[in-house]
C-alpha positions, 0 to 999 in steps of 0.5 A, a space after each residue: 499500499 503506498 501512502 501519500 507523503 502527508 499521510 507518510 508524514 502524520 503517521 511518522 509523527 504518530 508512531 514517534 509520539 507513540 515510541 516517546 509515551 512507551 519509553 517513558 512508560 517502560 522507563 518508570 514502571 518496568 525499568 525503575 529498579 534498575 535505574 534506582 540501582 545505578 543511581 546508588 552504584 558507585 562510579 568505577 563499579 558503573 564504568 566496569 559494568 558497562 564496559 562488560 555490556 558494551 563489549 558483549 554487545 559488540 561480540 553480538 554485533 560481530 556474531 550478527 555481521 558473520 551470519 548476514 554477512 552470507 546474504 550482504 557483504 556489506 553488512 558491518 559489525 555496527 550494523 549487527 550492533 545496532 541490529 541486536 540493540 534495536 530488537 531489545 528496544 522493541 523486546 522491552 517496548 511491546 513486551 517481548 512480543 515484537 521484538 522478533 519482527 523488528 529485527 527482521 524489518 532491520 534486516 530488510 532496511 540493510 538489503 536482506 530479503 525477508 526469509 533472509 532476515 528471518 533466517 538470521 533471527 533464527 540462526 542467532 536464536 539457535 546457536 545462542 541456545 546451543 551455546 547457552 546449553 554446552 555451558 550448563 553442561 560443562 558447568 553441571 559437570 564442574 559444579 553440580 554438587 553446588 547446585 544440588 545442595 542450593 536447589 533441591 532437584 537442581 540437577 534435574 532442573 537444569 537437565 530440563 532446561 537444557 532439554 527445553 532449549 534443545 527441543 526448540 532448537 530441533 523443531 527450528 532446524 527440522 521445518 527450516 532444513 527438512 523438505 519432508 517435515 515442511 510437506 508433512 506441516 502443509 498436508 496437516 494444515 490443509 486437512 485442519 483448515 478448509 477456508 480460502 483465507 486460511 489456506 493462503 495464510 499457510 501458503 504464504 508460511 510454506 513460501 517462507 519456510 522454503 525461503 528460510 530453509 534455503 537461507 540457513 542451508 547457505 549459511 550452514 554450507 560455510 563451516 568456518 563461518 559456523 564455528 566462528 558464529 559459535 566461538 562468538 556466542 560462547 564469548 559473548 556469553 563468557 563475558 556475561 558470566 563475568 560480570 556478577 564475579 566482578 560486581 561481587 569481588 569489588 565487596 567480596 574479595 575472596 569469592 570463588 570466580 569459577 562458582 559465581 560464573 557457574 550459578 550465572 550460567 545455571 541462571 540462564 539455563 533456568 530462568 525461562 523453565 523454573 516457575 516464578 512465584 509472585 509475577 517476578 520474572 524467571 531469571 530474577 527469581 532464579 538468580 536471587 535464589 541461587 546468590 542469596 546463599 552466597 552473599 545474601 539476599 539484598 546483595 543478591 538483588 543489588 547484583 542482579 539489577 546490575 547484571 540486567 543493566 549490562 545485558 538488558 538495559 544498556 543494548 535497550 537504551 542503544 537501541 532506543 537512541 538509534 530509533 529516535 534518531 533514525 525516526 527524526 531523520 525520517 520525519 525531517 525528510 519528509 517535511 522536506 518532501 511535503 515543502 517541495 510539493 507546495 
């Protein structure tokens, strides 16, 4: 659908206002605790945590660049850096519902087809989950006694978390790479859906699956790039996992590095699996549960908020600036176009 210049300008201004409103709402309600913690954090500690956050974001940019460059060689590390931040921003302001669509749109603006953008998004998630599973297995082997002592059936829960991640990876790869699975999906959906509208949706989804399969196969053919992307995901997680130790070692000089890293690895693995009471997030609940025995509940909550700043709030803020600057640029360009028409 084509819009007149005036209508596009109005829609962009309205969208800009909505985005500003969502930012204010999210910062005031959802992220206020993190901002409060930052206000009471010492300058050197805050700089250190910010450094870790930026390094992990740059590694993520390198990861995305290596995937996306298979389809657009001009895609840069900074494009990947902002792609991750852009997706995080929309994950926050849409409460988790719009991040995938936003990320695919970002890739589309950088010259990738929709199927290729979807493939980059899927591959990023798949390889990240594989890296999480491998780190969890490593630390489960090294520190399983600590986990079992802190959480009843803790080993079982971590294995369940790994199993859930493995299932997600397997399903994504099955429908993305296996033509027979795709054909079976079409047969089943054709039997279930009888109306033309639903069948058209199935046909569109089938075409996207076909394109996605080609996109992912293109990536997997380059074994060197696959290994590079996997190792960069492992490196990003290693940076993330060092953050709690860096925070806690400022006050607890004799804290065990390996134990701290193992606990945050288990937290990331269990965060999306263990039921969370009281309406708080699964990650936050598991983090406090594991770390409070080591340093006490108050310090556990404090370090958790700083960790969330480095891995969640910081990318959100980068993405926010990116979105606002680009939206303002679009509005200025459209105002010039309106003036030219007069």
